[in-house]
N, C-alpha and C positions, 0 to 999 in steps of 0.2 A: 523649385525654389531651394536654394542651398542655405541651410541654417548655420548659425555661428557655432553650433555644437560639433560640426564637422571639422572645424579648424583644429589643428594640433595644439595651439597655444592655450586652449581652455580645457580644463579637466572636468570630468563628470562631477556633478554636485558641488561645483566650486562656488556658485552664487545662486541663491534662491531667486533673487530678483531677475537674473538673466534667464533662469529656467522658466519662470512665469512669463517673461517676454516671449521666449521661443514657443511656449505652449499657446500663447495668444495668437502668434503668427501662424503656427501650424493649424490651429483650429479654424482660423479664418480661411486658409486654403481649403480645408475640408468642407466648410460651409459653401464656398464658391463652387466646388465640384458638385455638391448636392444641388445647388441652385441651377447649375448648367444642365444637370440630368433632368430636373423637373421641368425646365424650359423645353427640353426635347419632347417631353410627354404631353405638354399642354396643347390642347386642341386636337388631339389625335383620338381615333376610335380605339375601343378596347383591343381589337385585333392588332392594330399598329403598335399599341403600347406593349402587348405581349411580344411583338417582334423586337422592340427596343430592349426589353428585358432579356430575351433569348440571345440577342446579339452581344450581351454583356458577358457571355461565357460562364454565367453563374451555374447553370444546370450542368454544363460539361465539367466544371471544376468540382461540383458536388459528386457527380458520378465517378470521376477519376479518384477523388480522395476516398470515397467509399470502397471502391475496388482495391485501392492500395492497402487500406486498413484490413480488409477481408483477406487479401493475399498474404499480408504479413502475419495475420493470425494463423492461417493455414500453414505457412512456411515454418513458423516457430513452434507449431504443434507437431508437424510431420517430422522434423529433424530429430527430436528426442524419441519419437515413437519408433522410427525405423532404425536408428542407430543405438537405441538403448539395449541393455542386456535383457535376455530372455529370462523371466523369473522361474520358468520350469527347469532351466539348466543351472540355476544358482545353487552353489554349495559353499557355505561359509564365506560368502561375499565375492567369490570369483566364479566366472563362467567356466564350465568344463566341456570338453568335447563329448558328444553323446555316445560315440562308439569307442572311446578310449578304454583300454583294459585297466582295471583297478590294480594298483601296485600290490604284489603279493610278497611281502617281506615276512620272514618268520618272526613271530612275536615271542620275545624272551619271557620265560616264566619268572614271575616276581615272587619272592618269599612272602608268606602270609604276614600281614601286619596285625599287630594287636588292636583290639577294638578301641576306638576313640571314646573318651568319656563324653557324656551328654553335655551340651553347652549350658553354661550357667545363665539363667534368665537375668536380663538387665532391667532395672526399674524404668518405667515409662518417664521420660523427662518432662512430660506435660502434667504429670500427676502433682508435682510440686506447685504448679501454677493454678491448680484447681480447675483444669479444663475437663468438662464432662461432669463436674460435680453439681448435684442438685440440692438447692437449699429450700427448706420448707418455708412457706409464707402463710401468715394468718389469712383465712378466707374472708374475714370481715374488713380487711384493710386493703386499700388500693395502693399498690407499690408505685404507681406513676403519679400519684397526687403529691403536690409540693407541700411539705410540712414546715418549710422555713428553716430547715437544717442547713448549716453552712459546713459542707464537708471539707473546706479548705482552711478552717479556723486553726487547726493544729499545725499547719505548715509555717506559720509566722514565727 
């Protein structure tokens, strides 16, 4: 059954009324397919019904899709595993050859530098906000109890 949505003159979501009409027609076709399937099953023994279900290729499609998903997982796991860099040979982000000789360039002597002064401690920026500050509370008073105080009254 060819629906009106297949025609190039009508765009998607152009008319809700037309979409509902198409939905009704398509669901009617689905109901007719289900009724035909149930008519095939009516009056048959359980063995014959299993044969009808098996002939619908459901099991084959399920096994095929399971195999494809499992194969995809293996493939996309194996590619990075075999083509990834060896962490034992990693030095500063680049792989090096294990038998390569290290460069032996003479190191020039540098003149001694004067000692650097100790860094000046910077104040903690959260100290101004009172983070980590502990305020004492009277032990006889419940801080969660509503006293009717309106803390927004000063904002008006």
